C-alpha positions as CSV (number, residue, x, y, z in Angstrom):
1,F,4.0,17.0,-6.2
2,G,3.6,13.3,-5.2
3,E,-0.2,13.5,-5.1
4,F,-2.4,10.5,-5.6
5,W,-5.5,11.2,-7.7
6,A,-7.7,8.2,-7.8
7,Y,-11.3,7.0,-7.7
8,E,-13.1,6.9,-4.4
9,T,-15.1,3.7,-3.7
10,A,-18.3,3.4,-1.7
11,G,-18.4,-0.3,-0.7
12,I,-19.3,-3.5,-2.5
13,I,-22.7,-4.2,-4.1
14,Q,-24.1,-7.2,-2.1
15,N,-27.0,-8.5,-4.2
16,E,-29.1,-8.1,-7.4
17,A,-31.4,-5.6,-5.8
18,E,-28.5,-3.3,-4.9
19,A,-27.0,-3.7,-8.3
20,K,-30.3,-2.7,-10.0
21,L,-30.8,0.3,-7.7
22,W,-27.3,1.5,-8.2
23,K,-27.5,1.4,-12.0
24,E,-31.0,3.0,-12.0
25,S,-29.9,5.8,-9.7
26,H,-26.4,6.6,-11.0
27,G,-26.1,7.5,-14.7
28,R,-27.4,10.0,-17.3
29,K,-29.7,10.3,-20.2
30,D,-28.4,10.4,-23.8
31,S,-29.6,12.8,-26.5
32,K,-32.6,10.5,-27.1
33,G,-33.6,10.3,-23.5
34,N,-32.3,6.8,-23.0
35,W,-30.8,6.0,-19.6
36,I,-27.1,5.1,-19.5
37,P,-26.0,3.6,-16.2
38,M,-22.7,5.0,-14.9
39,Q,-21.5,1.4,-14.1
40,P,-23.5,-0.6,-16.7
41,N,-21.6,-3.9,-15.8
42,A,-22.0,-3.6,-12.0
43,E,-23.1,-6.9,-10.4
44,P,-23.1,-8.3,-6.9
45,G,-19.5,-8.3,-5.7
46,D,-18.4,-5.3,-7.6
47,L,-17.2,-2.0,-6.2
48,R,-19.3,1.2,-6.3
49,F,-17.3,4.2,-7.5
50,V,-18.2,7.8,-6.5
51,D,-19.3,10.2,-9.2
52,Q,-17.5,13.3,-7.7
53,N,-18.9,15.9,-10.1
54,G,-22.4,14.4,-10.4
55,D,-22.5,14.3,-14.2
56,G,-23.6,10.6,-14.3
57,M,-20.3,9.5,-16.0
58,L,-17.3,7.9,-14.4
59,D,-14.2,9.3,-16.0
60,S,-10.9,11.0,-15.1
61,D,-12.8,14.1,-13.9
62,D,-14.1,12.0,-11.0
63,K,-10.7,11.3,-9.6
64,K,-10.1,12.7,-6.2
65,L,-6.9,13.7,-4.2
66,L,-6.6,10.7,-1.9
67,G,-3.1,10.8,-0.7
68,N,0.5,12.1,-1.1
69,G,3.7,10.1,-1.5
70,C,5.8,12.8,0.0
71,P,6.2,12.5,3.8
72,Q,5.1,15.5,5.9
73,G,7.9,14.6,8.4
74,L,11.1,12.6,8.7
75,Y,13.0,11.4,11.7
76,R,16.5,10.1,12.0
77,L,18.3,8.8,15.1
78,Q,21.7,7.3,15.6
79,R,22.9,5.9,18.9
80,N,26.5,5.1,19.6
81,T,27.3,3.3,22.9
82,E,30.6,2.1,24.3
83,L,31.2,-0.1,27.3
84,Q,34.7,-1.2,28.0
85,N,35.9,-2.9,24.8
86,F,32.4,-3.3,23.4
87,D,30.6,-0.8,21.1
88,L,27.1,-0.7,19.8
89,V,25.9,1.5,16.9
90,A,22.1,1.7,16.0
91,N,20.6,3.7,13.3
92,F,16.8,4.4,13.2
93,Y,14.7,6.3,10.7
94,G,11.2,6.7,9.5
95,D,8.5,8.7,7.7
96,L,5.5,10.5,9.1
97,G,2.3,11.6,7.3
98,V,2.9,9.7,4.1
99,D,0.8,7.6,1.8
100,R,1.7,4.7,-0.5
101,Y,0.2,3.3,-3.6
102,N,0.5,-0.4,-3.1
103,Y,1.3,-1.6,-6.6
104,T,2.1,-5.1,-5.3
105,K,-1.4,-5.4,-3.9
106,Y,-2.8,-4.2,-7.2
107,Q,-0.9,-6.9,-9.1
108,L,-1.8,-9.7,-6.6
109,E,-5.5,-8.7,-6.2
110,R,-6.5,-7.3,-9.6
111,M,-8.0,-10.5,-10.8
112,D,-8.7,-9.4,-14.4
113,T,-6.5,-11.9,-16.2
114,K,-5.6,-15.6,-16.1
115,F,-2.5,-15.1,-14.1
116,N,-1.9,-16.4,-10.5
117,Y,-2.8,-14.1,-7.7
118,G,-1.9,-13.6,-4.0
119,R,-3.4,-15.3,-1.0
120,N,-5.9,-12.5,-0.5
121,A,-7.7,-13.6,-3.7
122,L,-9.2,-16.3,-1.6
123,K,-10.9,-13.6,0.4
124,A,-12.7,-12.1,-2.6
125,W,-16.4,-11.4,-2.4
126,T,-18.8,-14.3,-2.9
127,P,-22.4,-14.7,-1.7
128,E,-21.0,-16.9,1.1
129,N,-18.3,-14.3,1.9
130,P,-20.0,-10.9,1.8
131,N,-18.0,-9.3,4.7
132,T,-14.9,-8.4,2.7
133,N,-13.3,-5.4,1.0
134,I,-12.0,-7.4,-1.9
135,P,-14.4,-7.5,-4.9
136,R,-15.5,-10.6,-6.7
137,A,-13.1,-12.6,-8.9
138,V,-14.2,-12.4,-12.5
139,Y,-12.2,-12.8,-15.6
140,G,-11.9,-9.6,-17.6
141,D,-13.0,-7.4,-14.7
142,P,-16.1,-5.9,-16.5
143,N,-16.7,-3.4,-13.8
144,K,-13.1,-2.3,-13.8
145,N,-12.7,-2.9,-10.0
146,A,-8.9,-2.9,-10.5
147,R,-8.8,0.8,-11.7
148,T,-6.7,3.2,-9.7
149,S,-8.7,3.8,-6.5
150,D,-8.5,4.2,-2.7
151,R,-8.5,0.4,-2.6
152,F,-4.8,0.4,-3.2
153,I,-3.7,3.6,-1.3
154,E,-2.6,3.0,2.2
155,R,-1.0,5.0,5.0
156,G,2.8,4.5,4.8
157,D,4.1,5.8,8.1
158,F,6.9,3.6,9.5
159,F,9.7,3.4,12.1
160,R,12.7,1.2,11.3
161,L,15.9,0.0,12.9
162,N,17.8,0.2,9.7
163,N,21.4,-0.7,10.9
164,L,22.7,-2.4,14.0
165,Q,26.3,-3.2,14.7
166,L,27.9,-4.8,17.7
167,G,31.7,-4.6,17.9
168,Y,34.5,-5.8,20.2
169,N,37.9,-4.2,20.3
170,L,40.7,-6.6,21.2
171,P,42.6,-5.2,24.2
172,A,45.8,-3.3,23.4
173,T,47.9,-5.8,25.4
174,V,46.7,-8.7,23.3
175,C,47.2,-6.7,20.1
176,G,50.8,-5.9,21.2
177,K,51.5,-9.6,21.6
178,L,50.2,-10.2,18.1
179,G,52.3,-7.5,16.6
180,I,49.3,-5.4,15.5
181,S,48.0,-2.0,16.6
182,N,44.4,-2.9,16.9
183,L,41.8,-5.5,15.9
184,R,38.1,-5.2,16.0
185,F,35.5,-8.0,15.6
186,Y,31.9,-7.0,14.8
187,V,28.6,-8.4,13.7
188,G,25.9,-6.3,12.1
189,G,22.6,-6.3,10.2
190,T,20.4,-4.0,8.1
191,R,16.7,-3.5,8.3
192,I,16.4,-5.3,11.6
193,F,12.8,-4.5,12.1
194,T,10.1,-2.1,10.8
195,I,7.0,-0.9,12.6
196,T,4.2,0.1,10.2
197,G,0.5,-0.4,9.4
198,Y,1.3,-0.7,5.7
199,S,0.5,-4.1,4.2
200,G,3.0,-4.0,1.3
201,Y,6.6,-5.0,1.1
202,D,8.4,-1.7,1.8
203,P,6.9,1.5,3.2
204,S,10.1,3.4,2.5
205,T,9.8,3.0,-1.3
206,N,10.8,6.0,-3.3
207,G,8.1,7.9,-5.2
208,G,5.3,6.5,-3.1
209,I,4.6,3.5,-5.4
210,D,5.6,0.1,-3.9
211,R,6.4,-2.2,-6.8
């Protein structure tokens, strides 16, 4: 339940020689003995995908268990503090041992259509920018770099101050003069801060897929 089965990547092809070697060494022969590359459209800037079962084809049988959207642990903490007429309520929570499929990243970095993309598209592979984990930008994505892979799966552990409220209770003597039993003023906020290594919008997303 909650498992992420996806393709495992093995880095970016950097030049024509690497592309040629990859296609010549990863594939299979057809019934007539003709060589069929596993990634026939692979070019410099494209991702290498791992053939998990070694049959020379890249298909759903090569998907690997690469994460789980169900946290292995949860923690919750609420702190109530009172000092004279002031009170403070803080609520913390978080997840441990959880993965997220960053669907937002997928949409902003897929680069297989004519739509606008995110800022990270500027970091895509080029011969002048080889030290990146974002494959080349090419219309149509002939190598299918945007397929479901470890490229979009991230650790989703987080710690969040979810609610914070500071209140002040008007003294009883003042309330008595106003003809009321009590009066409390307060200010509060939600999702005050989140500590996480996750690059998407919200690591607490349900189902493990951040849309």
